[in-house]
C-alpha angles and dihedrals in degrees: 000000000000137000121191131181122192128189121192106209091183137325092289104039132050136163130211134187130178151170128217128188118203114205104206114226128198094280095052091047096047103035117120112276091006114162121241112313099252124122116257133228123204125194126189143176124195141167133204124208117188122192 
């Protein structure tokens, strides 16, 4: 599941932020050296400058 928000400041600069939730299935829970079997959330912020 993913949610993304993008804001275009002008034609050369935009910002984006997002959230992703990873539902761990059987493989991700049982793989060798896999961390604890909880689901994982990722957050990010990025910008793009074009010139």
